[in-house]
C-alpha positions as CSV (number, residue, x, y, z in Angstrom):
1,X,-19.8,10.4,12.8
2,X,-19.3,7.1,11.8
3,X,-22.1,4.8,10.9
4,X,-23.9,2.0,12.6
5,X,-21.8,-1.3,12.7
6,X,-25.3,-2.8,11.5
7,X,-25.0,-0.8,8.3
8,X,-22.4,-3.8,7.7
9,X,-22.9,-7.5,7.2
10,X,-21.8,-9.5,10.4
11,X,-18.8,-11.0,8.8
12,X,-17.3,-7.8,7.2
13,X,-13.9,-7.2,8.5
14,X,-12.7,-4.0,10.0
15,X,-9.2,-3.9,10.6
16,X,-6.2,-1.4,10.7
17,X,-3.0,-1.7,8.6
18,X,0.6,-0.9,8.8
19,X,4.0,-1.3,7.0
20,X,7.2,-2.8,8.6
21,X,9.7,-0.1,7.7
22,X,7.3,3.0,8.7
23,X,6.7,1.3,12.4
24,X,9.4,-1.0,13.0
25,X,12.7,0.7,13.1
26,X,15.3,-0.8,10.5
27,X,18.5,-0.1,12.9
28,X,18.1,-3.3,15.0
29,X,16.8,-6.9,14.9
30,X,19.4,-8.0,12.4
31,X,17.7,-5.9,9.6
32,X,20.1,-5.2,7.1
33,X,20.1,-2.3,4.9
34,X,17.3,-1.5,2.3
35,X,16.9,1.0,-0.3
36,X,14.8,3.2,1.9
37,X,17.8,3.5,4.3
38,X,20.4,4.8,1.4
39,X,17.6,6.8,0.2
40,X,17.1,8.7,3.1
41,X,20.3,9.2,3.9
42,X,20.9,11.2,0.6
43,X,20.5,14.8,1.1
44,X,17.1,16.1,0.3
45,X,15.2,12.9,0.1
46,X,12.9,13.3,2.9
47,X,11.2,16.2,3.9
48,X,12.7,16.8,7.4
49,X,15.7,14.9,7.0
50,X,14.7,11.5,8.8
51,X,14.9,8.5,8.6
52,X,13.3,4.8,9.6
53,X,16.2,3.4,11.7
54,X,13.9,3.9,14.8
55,X,10.4,4.9,13.3
56,X,8.0,4.4,15.9
57,X,10.0,1.4,18.1
58,X,7.3,-1.0,16.8
59,X,9.8,-3.9,17.1
60,X,10.2,-3.6,20.7
61,X,6.8,-2.3,21.2
62,X,4.6,-4.4,19.4
63,X,2.4,-5.8,22.4
64,X,1.0,-2.5,23.3
65,X,0.5,-2.0,19.3
66,X,-1.4,-5.2,19.2
67,X,-3.4,-4.4,22.5
68,X,-4.7,-1.0,20.8
69,X,-5.6,-2.8,17.6
70,X,-7.6,-5.5,20.1
71,X,-9.1,-2.6,22.5
72,X,-10.5,-0.7,19.5
73,X,-12.6,-3.6,18.8
74,X,-11.1,-4.4,15.3
75,X,-10.7,-7.7,14.2
76,X,-8.3,-7.9,11.7
77,X,-4.2,-6.4,11.4
78,X,-2.6,-6.1,8.0
79,X,0.9,-6.1,8.5
80,X,3.9,-6.1,6.2
81,X,7.4,-7.7,6.7
82,X,10.3,-6.7,5.7
83,X,12.3,-8.2,3.0
84,X,15.6,-6.5,4.8
85,X,15.1,-7.9,8.1
86,X,14.1,-11.5,6.8
87,X,17.0,-11.5,4.1
88,X,19.2,-8.7,5.0
89,X,21.3,-10.0,2.2
90,X,18.3,-10.2,-0.3
91,X,18.8,-14.3,-0.2
92,X,19.8,-15.8,3.1
93,X,17.3,-16.2,5.8
94,X,17.9,-14.3,9.1
95,X,16.6,-16.7,11.8
96,X,16.2,-13.2,14.3
97,X,14.1,-11.7,11.9
98,X,11.5,-14.4,11.0
99,X,11.5,-15.3,15.3
100,X,10.6,-11.5,15.3
101,X,7.3,-12.2,12.8
102,X,6.6,-15.8,14.7
103,X,6.2,-13.6,17.6
104,X,4.0,-11.0,16.3
105,X,1.7,-13.5,14.5
106,X,1.5,-15.5,17.6
107,X,0.4,-12.0,19.7
108,X,-2.6,-11.4,16.9
109,X,-3.7,-14.7,17.3
110,X,-3.9,-14.7,21.1
111,X,-5.8,-11.0,21.0
112,X,-8.3,-12.4,18.5
113,X,-6.8,-10.7,15.6
114,X,-6.9,-11.9,11.8
115,X,-3.3,-11.6,10.7
116,X,-3.3,-10.2,6.9
117,X,0.3,-10.4,5.5
118,X,1.8,-8.0,2.9
119,X,5.2,-9.7,2.1
120,X,6.2,-6.4,-0.2
121,X,5.9,-3.0,1.3
122,X,8.4,-1.1,-0.2
123,X,11.8,-2.2,1.6
124,X,13.9,-4.0,-1.1
125,X,17.2,-5.2,0.2
126,X,20.0,-2.7,-0.5
127,X,21.8,-5.6,-1.7
128,X,19.4,-6.4,-4.4
129,X,18.8,-2.5,-5.1
130,X,23.0,-2.9,-6.1
131,X,22.1,-5.2,-8.6
132,X,19.4,-2.9,-10.4
133,X,16.5,-4.2,-8.2
134,X,13.0,-4.1,-10.0
135,X,15.2,-3.2,-13.0
136,X,16.5,-6.7,-13.0
137,X,14.6,-9.7,-14.0
138,X,16.3,-11.9,-11.5
139,X,14.2,-9.9,-9.1
140,X,11.0,-12.1,-9.8
141,X,12.9,-15.4,-8.5
142,X,14.9,-13.5,-5.6
143,X,10.9,-12.0,-4.8
144,X,9.3,-15.7,-5.3
145,X,12.1,-17.1,-2.7
146,X,11.2,-14.6,0.0
147,X,7.7,-14.9,-0.2
148,X,8.2,-19.1,-0.1
149,X,10.4,-18.2,3.2
150,X,7.9,-15.9,5.0
151,X,5.4,-18.8,4.2
152,X,6.9,-21.5,5.5
153,X,7.3,-19.4,8.6
154,X,4.1,-17.8,9.4
155,X,1.6,-18.8,6.5
156,X,0.1,-21.6,8.9
157,X,-1.4,-18.8,10.7
158,X,-2.2,-15.6,8.4
159,X,-5.5,-15.1,7.2
160,X,-4.4,-14.1,3.7
161,X,-1.3,-13.0,2.0
162,X,-0.4,-10.4,-0.2
163,X,2.4,-10.2,-2.3
164,X,3.0,-7.2,-3.0
165,X,1.7,-3.5,-1.9
166,X,1.1,-0.3,-4.5
167,X,3.1,-1.5,-7.4
168,X,2.4,1.7,-9.1
169,X,4.5,3.6,-6.1
170,X,7.1,0.5,-6.5
171,X,7.7,1.3,-10.1
172,X,6.3,4.7,-11.2
173,X,6.5,6.7,-8.4
174,X,9.9,5.5,-7.6
175,X,11.8,5.3,-10.9
176,X,9.9,7.8,-13.3
177,X,9.1,10.6,-11.0
178,X,11.8,9.8,-8.5
179,X,10.1,10.3,-5.5
180,X,10.5,7.2,-3.7
181,X,13.8,5.4,-3.2
182,X,15.6,4.2,-5.3
183,X,14.9,8.1,-6.6
184,X,15.4,7.5,-10.1
185,X,14.1,9.4,-13.1
186,X,14.6,7.3,-15.8
187,X,11.5,6.0,-18.3
188,X,13.9,2.6,-19.0
189,X,14.0,2.2,-15.6
190,X,10.7,2.5,-14.6
191,X,9.3,0.8,-17.7
192,X,11.1,-2.3,-16.7
193,X,10.2,-1.7,-13.1
194,X,7.0,-1.5,-14.6
195,X,7.1,-4.9,-15.7
196,X,9.2,-6.7,-13.4
197,X,7.1,-6.0,-10.0
198,X,4.2,-7.7,-12.2
199,X,6.3,-10.9,-13.0
200,X,7.8,-10.9,-9.3
201,X,3.9,-11.2,-8.3
202,X,2.7,-13.6,-10.7
203,X,5.9,-15.9,-9.9
204,X,5.5,-15.4,-6.5
205,X,1.9,-16.4,-6.8
206,X,2.9,-20.0,-8.1
207,X,5.5,-20.5,-5.3
208,X,3.1,-19.9,-3.1
209,X,0.3,-22.2,-4.5
210,X,2.9,-24.8,-4.9
211,X,3.3,-24.5,-1.3
212,X,-0.2,-25.2,-0.5
213,X,-0.6,-21.2,0.4
214,X,-4.5,-20.0,0.5
215,X,-6.4,-16.8,0.1
216,X,-3.9,-14.7,-2.1
217,X,-4.1,-11.3,-3.7
218,X,-2.5,-8.4,-4.6
219,X,-3.2,-4.6,-2.9
220,X,-3.3,-1.6,-5.7
221,X,-3.8,1.6,-5.1
222,X,-6.2,4.0,-7.3
223,X,-6.3,8.0,-7.9
224,X,-9.1,9.5,-9.8
225,X,-7.4,10.9,-12.7
226,X,-9.6,14.1,-14.1
227,X,-9.0,16.6,-16.7
228,X,-8.6,20.3,-15.3
229,X,-10.8,21.8,-17.9
230,X,-12.8,21.1,-20.6
231,X,-9.9,20.8,-23.6
232,X,-9.1,17.9,-25.3
233,X,-5.5,18.4,-24.3
234,X,-6.5,18.1,-20.6
235,X,-8.8,15.2,-21.6
236,X,-5.9,13.6,-23.0
237,X,-3.2,14.2,-20.3
238,X,-6.1,12.1,-17.7
239,X,-6.5,9.8,-20.0
240,X,-2.7,8.8,-20.2
241,X,-2.4,9.2,-16.1
242,X,-5.5,7.0,-15.9
243,X,-4.3,4.3,-17.7
244,X,-0.4,4.1,-16.2
245,X,-1.6,4.7,-12.6
246,X,-5.6,2.9,-12.5
247,X,-5.6,0.4,-15.5
248,X,-2.0,-0.8,-15.8
249,X,-1.6,-3.4,-12.6
250,X,-5.2,-4.4,-12.5
251,X,-5.4,-5.3,-16.2
252,X,-2.2,-7.2,-16.2
253,X,-3.1,-9.3,-13.3
254,X,-6.6,-10.1,-14.3
255,X,-4.9,-11.3,-17.8
256,X,-6.1,-8.2,-19.9
257,X,-3.1,-6.9,-20.9
258,X,-1.2,-3.5,-20.7
259,X,-3.8,-0.4,-21.9
260,X,-2.7,1.2,-25.1
261,X,-2.7,4.5,-23.7
262,X,0.3,3.5,-21.8
263,X,1.9,1.4,-24.2
264,X,2.2,4.6,-26.4
265,X,5.2,5.9,-24.2
266,X,6.4,2.7,-22.7
267,X,6.3,0.1,-24.8
268,X,9.9,1.2,-26.2
269,X,11.2,0.9,-23.3
270,X,10.1,-2.6,-21.8
271,X,12.3,-5.7,-21.7
272,X,12.5,-7.6,-24.8
273,X,10.0,-10.2,-24.9
274,X,7.8,-9.1,-22.5
275,X,4.5,-10.3,-24.0
276,X,5.5,-13.9,-23.2
277,X,5.3,-12.9,-19.5
278,X,1.6,-11.7,-19.6
279,X,0.3,-15.5,-18.5
280,X,2.8,-15.6,-15.5
281,X,1.7,-12.4,-14.6
282,X,-1.5,-12.9,-14.3
283,X,-2.4,-16.2,-12.3
284,X,-6.3,-16.2,-10.7
285,X,-6.6,-14.1,-7.4
286,X,-8.8,-14.9,-4.4
287,X,-9.1,-11.2,-3.7
288,X,-8.2,-7.9,-4.6
289,X,-6.8,-5.3,-2.3
290,X,-7.7,-1.5,-3.1
291,X,-6.1,1.3,-1.4
292,X,-7.7,4.5,-2.1
293,X,-7.0,8.0,-0.7
294,X,-8.0,11.4,-3.3
295,X,-8.2,12.3,-6.9
296,X,-5.9,14.3,-9.3
297,X,-6.7,17.0,-11.8
298,X,-4.2,17.0,-15.2
299,X,-3.6,20.0,-17.4
300,X,-2.3,19.7,-20.7
301,X,1.7,20.1,-20.4
302,X,4.4,20.3,-23.0
303,X,7.3,17.9,-23.9
304,X,7.8,14.8,-23.4
305,X,5.4,11.6,-23.0
306,X,3.2,11.7,-20.9
307,X,2.6,15.5,-21.6
308,X,0.1,16.3,-18.6
309,X,1.1,17.8,-15.3
310,X,-1.2,17.4,-12.3
311,X,-2.8,21.0,-11.1
312,X,-4.4,21.8,-7.3
313,X,-8.3,21.1,-7.1
314,X,-10.7,23.0,-5.4
315,X,-11.8,20.3,-3.0
316,X,-11.1,20.5,1.0
317,X,-7.7,18.9,1.1
318,X,-5.4,16.6,3.7
319,X,-2.7,18.0,5.6
320,X,-0.5,16.7,2.9
321,X,-2.6,18.4,0.4
322,X,-4.7,15.7,-1.2
323,X,-8.1,16.4,-2.1
324,X,-10.7,14.8,0.2
325,X,-13.2,13.1,-2.4
326,X,-14.9,10.1,-0.9
327,X,-17.6,9.5,-3.9
328,X,-13.8,8.3,-5.5
329,X,-13.8,5.3,-3.6
330,X,-17.7,4.4,-4.9
331,X,-16.5,4.8,-8.6
332,X,-13.3,3.1,-7.9
333,X,-14.9,0.4,-6.4
334,X,-17.7,-0.3,-9.2
335,X,-15.6,0.5,-11.7
336,X,-13.3,-2.5,-11.0
337,X,-16.2,-4.6,-10.1
338,X,-17.6,-4.1,-13.4
339,X,-14.4,-3.9,-15.6
340,X,-11.9,-6.3,-14.2
341,X,-12.7,-8.8,-11.3
342,X,-16.7,-9.3,-11.3
343,X,-17.6,-10.9,-8.4
344,X,-14.3,-11.7,-6.9
345,X,-13.9,-10.3,-3.3
346,X,-12.6,-6.7,-2.8
347,X,-10.5,-5.7,0.5
348,X,-10.4,-1.6,1.1
349,X,-6.8,-2.5,2.2
350,X,-5.9,1.4,3.0
351,X,-8.0,4.4,3.2
352,X,-7.1,7.2,5.4
353,X,-6.3,10.9,5.9
354,X,-3.2,12.9,7.1
355,X,-4.0,15.6,9.8
356,X,-1.5,17.7,11.7
357,X,-1.3,17.5,15.4
358,X,-2.9,20.2,17.4
359,X,-2.7,21.7,21.1
360,X,-5.3,18.8,21.9
361,X,-3.4,15.8,20.1
362,X,-5.9,13.6,21.0
363,X,-8.7,16.0,18.9
364,X,-9.0,14.8,15.0
365,X,-12.9,15.7,14.1
366,X,-11.8,16.0,10.4
367,X,-10.6,12.6,10.3
368,X,-13.4,11.3,11.6
369,X,-15.5,13.1,9.3
370,X,-13.2,11.5,6.4
371,X,-13.5,7.8,7.7
372,X,-17.5,7.9,8.0
373,X,-17.6,9.7,4.7
374,X,-15.8,7.2,3.3
375,X,-17.4,4.0,5.0
376,X,-20.3,5.2,3.6
377,X,-19.0,5.5,0.1
378,X,-17.9,1.7,0.4
379,X,-21.0,0.7,1.5
380,X,-22.5,2.5,-1.7
381,X,-20.8,0.2,-3.5
382,X,-21.8,-2.3,-1.8
383,X,-25.4,-1.7,-2.2
384,X,-24.5,-1.7,-6.0
385,X,-23.5,-5.1,-5.8
386,X,-19.5,-4.9,-5.2
387,X,-18.7,-7.9,-3.4
388,X,-16.7,-5.8,-0.9
389,X,-15.4,-8.0,1.9
390,X,-13.6,-5.8,4.4
391,X,-12.4,-2.0,5.3
392,X,-8.7,-1.3,6.5
393,X,-8.0,1.9,8.1
394,X,-4.4,3.5,7.3
395,X,-3.1,3.9,9.9
396,X,-3.3,2.6,13.1
397,X,-0.1,4.7,14.1
398,X,1.3,8.0,13.1
399,X,4.5,6.9,11.6
400,X,7.3,7.7,9.2
401,X,5.5,9.0,6.1
402,X,8.4,8.0,3.5
403,X,9.4,11.0,1.4
404,X,7.5,13.4,3.7
405,X,9.1,12.1,7.0
406,X,7.6,12.3,10.6
407,X,5.3,15.5,9.6
408,X,2.1,14.0,8.1
409,X,0.2,11.8,11.1
410,X,-2.4,9.5,9.5
411,X,-2.6,7.5,12.9
412,X,-5.6,6.6,14.9
413,X,-2.9,6.7,17.6
414,X,-0.7,9.7,18.4
415,X,2.7,8.8,18.2
416,X,5.2,11.2,20.2
417,X,8.4,10.5,18.5
418,X,10.9,11.8,21.5
419,X,9.0,9.5,24.0
420,X,7.6,6.6,21.9
421,X,4.4,7.3,23.8
422,X,1.2,6.2,22.3
423,X,-2.0,7.8,23.0
424,X,-5.3,7.4,21.3
425,X,-7.1,9.9,19.4
426,X,-10.8,10.9,19.2
427,X,-10.5,8.8,15.8
428,X,-9.7,5.6,17.7
429,X,-12.5,6.6,20.3
430,X,-15.0,6.7,17.4
431,X,-13.9,3.0,15.8
432,X,-14.1,1.7,19.2
433,X,-17.7,3.1,19.8
434,X,-19.0,1.9,16.3
435,X,-17.4,-1.4,16.8
436,X,-17.8,-2.6,20.3
437,X,-21.5,-0.7,20.3
């Protein structure tokens, strides 16, 4: 059961989130190829062999989707623009793509929804990937140009702008672990992407401030890293993973430098003179976005740094095998306030769970329980003084879940991928009862 709306301040924002590549459909509307199109076309990269060429056909069905957000009682919609749609070659603006986002933002405002923009949610134009993508220092300037192009078209109507979504996924998951586009397993590529993605954030923040943009932030993901046993090797493995995942990006954007436990492995592979970029990386933020889903246990591992391996934990799990641990959200929110951001406004920009559809596609009691527990965890952090201003559920729709394809279902709304019919689930109705009373 979800908590009472009155448990949260009247001005607390409740919204839902999506991303462009996962729902829009990349095969139309003037979009150019992204590195996700290339990745998905490579055998063995996507669990079900699918791609995002049609996705949920949001490009054509956006009015219906915005109606679903409004009718549930949400006040905000966190969406992303596609770099490959806005600039098919990575540098030249596409009027057709910009016109689409113009219509989309106007549609939100017509329905009383506050637009929360994320400029980059992983769909790098293939033309820039050809030049090295996030390994190439020039990506910072290209990204700033893209963000300014977006701002000049829709920035006058958005409630907030995030530069990037989840740089850990952009850099580490994609260049070291190889699970996301471009699918590399190369520590040099990973180290450079870990740095350049932050340089791009800082460069874009400066450019957007020059344009007069307000309410700027970044969205980081956090995942509890705990030792799998009481031994010192497991403790060390968890410490290193925490530094890579939970400290590298937040410390950098807050001007606190890179964590030593991560530098031990990455510094030899960072770009020469990287230290000179740290001031550029850390302009003041107006808010921080926090994505939280799960925890992971780490055991000692042999071989090269980082010398740890993830092992299954004992807690209940989602469809994707992610442990359900709501108290981790409280822990991260309080940790961030204490160690990094102080009283800076924080938004939970993503939280949700995948659950397979049963015979009754509207029945999702485990999701309702998950949402309720995490909302209570968020409120517990607020009760401890965290300046939390909003909560966005991931996701409005079942969608293309990256390397997992269309199997996992995170949505409050079921999508039939054959007909594209939308059907609100019980969790959508639970939010509606909470938000509408």
